[in-house]
Each structure stands twice: as structure tokens, then as C-alpha cells.
N, C-alpha and C positions, 0 to 999 in steps of 0.2 A: 840204332840211334835216328830219334825224330825230332824235331824243332822244338815240341814242347819239353824235353829233356834239356834244353841250353838255357844256359841264365840270358837274361835282358840283352847284356851289352854281347854276348855269342851270339844272340838271333839278329842282332843289326848287325853285326859284320858280316856275320855268314849271309844273310840275305844280300845285303850290298855289294858283296863279292861276286854271288852269283847273279844277280841283274845285270851287274856290270861287265862280268863277261859274256852272258849272254848277246848284250847290246855291242861290244866292241870287238869280241873275239881276241881279246888283250888280256894277259895275266894281268891281276890288281893286285898294286902294291899300297901299303899302309900311308905313304905320303898323299898317294891319290883320295884314298877314302878319308884322310884326317881333313880334307876339303869338303867334304859333304858336310854341309851344316847341320842336317837332320842327327849324325852322329857325335857329332860335338865329342870326339877322344883325338889324343895327339896320337901321330906315328908310333911314338915308343909303347903306348896303349894297346893300339891296334896289333901290333908286332908280337905283343903278350898274347892275345887274343886266337890271334892267329896261329902261333903254335899251339894252343889249347884245341882248336880246331882241326889242325892236323893230327894229332892225338888220337881224337874222336872219328878220325878217318872222313871227315866231310868235306876238306881241301886238300891240295897238295902243291909243291913246289916244282913246275916241269924243270929248272935246273937254277943251280946255285945264283944268286942275286936275284933271280928273278921272284914277280910276284907272284900270287897264288890262283888256283883257278877250281873248280868244282871236282870231285871225283865223282865216278859212276854212284857210288853210297850217297854223296853230297846232292847231286840232282835227284835222287828216290825221296830223299827226307825232303827237298824241296817242292817235289809233284805231291807226295802225302800232305803236307802243309797247307796246299793251297785249298779255297773254296770253291771248287768250281771252276768252269772256264771263263774268259771273258766275252762278254755277249757282244755278237756284233751289231754295228751298226744299222740303223732303219736302212740308209742308203746303201751298206754294203749286201743287206739281206735281199734288198729288191733286186739288185745289180745279179747275185745270184740264178734268181728263180727266173728272172730273165733269159740270162744265159744258157739254161737247162732246157725252159719251155720252147725256145725257138726252135727244137728238133722234136717238132711232132710229128708222132706215130712209127718213131724208127727208136726203139728200146736201147739196141745197141749205140746208137748216135747219141743219146741221151747220158749213157753210163761213160761212155769215153769223153764227153765233154769236162762231168765231174772230176776226172782224173784231171783234166787241163786248169779247171778253177781252181784244187786244190794247189795245182803247182803253180800258178801265177799268183795266187795269194800269198803263198809260203816262202817262195822260192826254193822249194824242197821237193822230192818225189809224190804226187799224187798217186795212189794206187785204188783202184775199185775193182773188186769179183763180181761179176755178175749174179743174181739171185741163183740159187741150187737149183736146178731145173729138178733134178730129181723129188725135190721137197714142193715143188708148184702142182696145182690140181690141173688137170688133162678137160682143158674146151674144147678141143676140136682134135679130132682124129681123121687126117685121108690117107687112101691109099691110092697110088696111082702104078698103072702097069706101064714100066719101061722097058722092056723086053718082055718075050714069051716066059721067063723064069725068073724074072728080077720085077720084084714090087719097090715102089719107094715110097716108105711111111713117113709120114708128116707129123709130127705131134705139137700141139699146141696149149701152153699151159697159159691159166687166167692172167698171168704178171705178160701176157704178150710175148713171151720168148718162146723161139719154135727151134725143132731139132729134127732134121731129116736122118733116116737110116735108108739102107737100102736091105733090102731080105731075100738072099737068093733059095727060090726054092727049087725043088728036084724033078719036077715037073711043070708044065703049062697051066694057070690058073684062069680058068676061063671068067669073063667079065662079070659074067651073073653071080658068079661065085664070090668075087671080088666086092661087089657091090654090097653082095649081103653081108659079109665080112665087116665092112667100113660099118652098115646100119647098127650090127649088133653092137661092135666097139664102141659107139658113139653112144648107145642105148643105156650099156652096163658098165661104162667104165667114168663117164662123164662124170666130175668132178672128186676123183680117186686121185691119189699121185703115183707116181711108179710103182713105188714099193708095195703099194696097197693093191695095186693091179696084178704085180707078182705074186706075193702072198695070198689071194682070193682067186688065183688063176681055174683051178681046179673044179671049184666050187661053183664061179660063174658061169662056166662054160660046160658043163657036165650033161647039160640037155641037149647040146647040138649030135649033127653026125660025124665022123670021122672024118671027111674032106674039109669039111669046116673049122675042125679042132686041128688039123695039120697045118692049116693056115694060120691060125691063131698061136699054136704052138713056135712056130717058126718067127712069128713076130713077137713072141714076148722072152725068146732067147737072145734076141739081137737087141732087146729094148733094157735086159738085164747090164748090158754094156754100157747103159746110160748114169744107174746108178752108182755114185761114188765118184762120176769122171766128168771132171770139168775140161773141156775142149781150151786151146791157147787162146781161142778167141773170147772167151770170157772174163780173161784178165786183162784188164787196161792199165797203164803205166804212160805218168807224163812227166818231164820234168828233170832226165838223166841229165842233161845239160848243167842244168840250175844246181843240182846238187854237188856237182864237179867242181862248181865256182867258190864253192864256200872255203874258207881258209884252211879249215880242218882236212880238208882233201885237196891240198897243193900238191903234194909230194907226189912223181912217177908212181910208187909203191901204193897209195892211197888209190890215185886214180885207177890203177890196176884190179883195187877191190871194188870198187865201183862199176866197173865195167864188168867185171865178172859177176856182181850180184843181178845187173840187167840181163845178162845172157842167161842168168839160171831163173826162167819162169819158174820150172818146179820145184823149187826151192821157195821163192817168194809165194807160191799156188800155196805151199806148206805152212808157212807163216801166216798167212790171212785164213786159212782154213781153220789154224789152231788159235785163231783168237776171237773165237764165235763167243765169249761170255758175254753175260749182260753188261749195260753201260760200256762206258770207254776203258779200254785196254792199253795200257802204257807198258812199253818195254825197254828197259835203259841198256844201251852199254854192254857189259858183261852178261846182264839176266838171259841177253839172247841165246839160244842155243846154238844155232848157226853161226860160225867162227868169220864168215864173211860179214855176220852184220854186226860184231862186237864193238866197231865204233860208232854204231848207230843207234837211235831211238827210233821205236815204231809206235805210232799212236792210231789206233785202229777202234771200230766200231761198227755193229751191224747196222743195217735196213732192210725193211722188208715191204714187200706186196703180194697180197694174196697168199698169205702164209709163206714162200719162199723167201730165204733172207739172202741177202748179200753181203759183204763187208766193203768197207770203206776207210781209207785214213792216208799218214803221212808217214814218207821214212826220210828222214835227214840226219846228220849230225847229233849227236849228246847235246852239243851246245844249239838250243832251239828255244822257240818262244812258246813254251808250255803252255802257258794260259791262254793264249791266243788260239794256239793250234786245236787245242780240247774243244773250245767252243764253236770254232769253224767245222771240225769235224762233226760235231753235235748236229749242229744246224746242217749241215750236209747231207748228214744221214737222213733228218727228218725231211727235207726239201725232197731227195731225190724218191725217197718213197712217196709223197705228195706228187711230184710232177710224173711219176710212172704212173699212178693210179689214176691221177687225172686224164693221161694221155689216152691211157685204157679206156677210159668209162666216154670219152669222146669218140674214138673210133668207129 
């Protein structure tokens, strides 16, 4: 069912119910709607329209004698019928840019601040997944001997993100061989992704002697574990306390669900990684595959820096300011990509 399939009277009543419930969190009654001048309908007429909207699965009555609230299908029809998100005011946009820009030269702090900005503006949970390291292009590789048989490999991608791995060797690696390996890696791998490095390893290093190949193979094997893996530090969440304060989560049972959701970072990572479609992704209530999210809506989009993509979004109850949050998430994605690129250029 879409809004376009409704009669004009049904559309007016339906939109009034959704908008009123989003603002008040209270079931919407016919007498309340009859007082809205734009409708100019009697309570009896509105009740008849409500029955039709219930039959179409767009609204429901929580209990006898109560007003109506939107169903998940109703929210879906409402969202699909919107024309884009609400554009933020110039002052709000300036404020966001300033809040993110103050953390110069620290990618992790900028990304973490983005999650807090989302939460503070929406009173929901702000979530940000850092750019996928394995998608980024290598800027620099450093090799540091931490003991006779252990090498610290420092991988820096163009977005400014850094990962370190420890490579254990079977024997001592002479410093001159380590330095030679570092130079070769930087000469032949600069600008490649981790995945490209893996796929073309044998071809790129086929001309080297066996001692050099042995060191590089060890590094390649350990680097393989970076592909498709995101560490807990790559995920940033803020506003858990804010979402618990929403009326929908007032019961002890619902609070337990949210606390479980916060603890399940592996689940949240799966949700964010699964929403990498172009544009804004909006998943409402029962549309969520994860049971713990059945009472929530998840609005996400991607941002990018030097080819590496991350995910940014908001998680909250199905009763949320969709138009406002969609516009905010879109702007935050654009701004985060801009700020991260700007900070990288200025370093």
C-alpha cells in the first residue's frame, strides 16, 4: 500500500496521524484530529476513515478505546511517500562542520565525534563505521624490528587510517634485509589495496631472492587477516542513554532489548556492513532481520575518502522524525568525507 493509492481524505487523515504520533508519542484520536483546521472533518467521518486505514494495514489501535498509531507498514508508506529529507539550516550545518573540524589530524576522534553529533541532534543512537581499511589504497608501509624474530608492520592508507600487525619470523631478520623489504614494499605496493596486494603478490615479487620472499610472504599471510575484518575500534556508537529515554522503551523488557543491542557490537557491525547500498537505507521495524531491532528503525548511508567507504547512521524507535534524520544523515556523510579529506591534505 502506498500513499498514492489512498483517497485524498484517507491521505490527509493518515499523514495527520503519523505526524501527530511522531511528535507526541500518544495514540491519535478522532476528536483530536477533528480540531485540526486543515482537515475540516467531523469526528464521525474521521473514525470511518480510520477503519479503512486499519483495513489497509497502515494504522492500528493499541487497545480498545485508544486512538490510532502507525504500523510498520504505515511508516514505510509514509517514508516512501516523502520527497527527500529536510535540509538543515545554514547555522546547523556550520555548527556540525565546526564540531567535526576541531579534531585536527585524528581520524578516529573525528569519526567518534560524528556519532555524538548525530545522537545529540536526534536524541537517538548515532552510529559510525570507519572506512573499511581493506578498501583503502596503501600510502606507506613501515617495518620495525620489535625483537629478533618479531616485526611490527605499520600499514597506512590514504584516508589516514593506520593498522599495525605483528609478524613472527622463524629466524632473526637482519636489519639490512628488513630495510630492503620496506623499500621494496613501498615501491611496488604504493597505491594498491590490501586485496590487490594479495592477488598480485607472486607476480610482483617473483624476481626477489628467497630470503626476501620469505619475509614478504609472512607479511602477506598476516595482512590477509585484515581483509573483511573490522576491529571493535572501527565502530563508534553514542547516545545509548538517549534512546532508552524514549517512551517506546520505558518498560524494563524494552530497556533490556536496547542494552542487549548495545552489547552486541558484532550484530551492529553486520547491520551497518549490510546497508552499503547507494543513497540512504531505511529499515523499519519488522523489516530488520535481527530480532533485537524489530522495534527500531535504522537509517544509514555511506561516506567515502580515497575510495574507502564507511557507514554512518541513526538507530531509534520506529516513531522518529524521518525527514529530519534522513536530511541529517545525508549531510553528515558529505561533511564527514569532506572533513576527513581536508584533514588528510593538511597533514
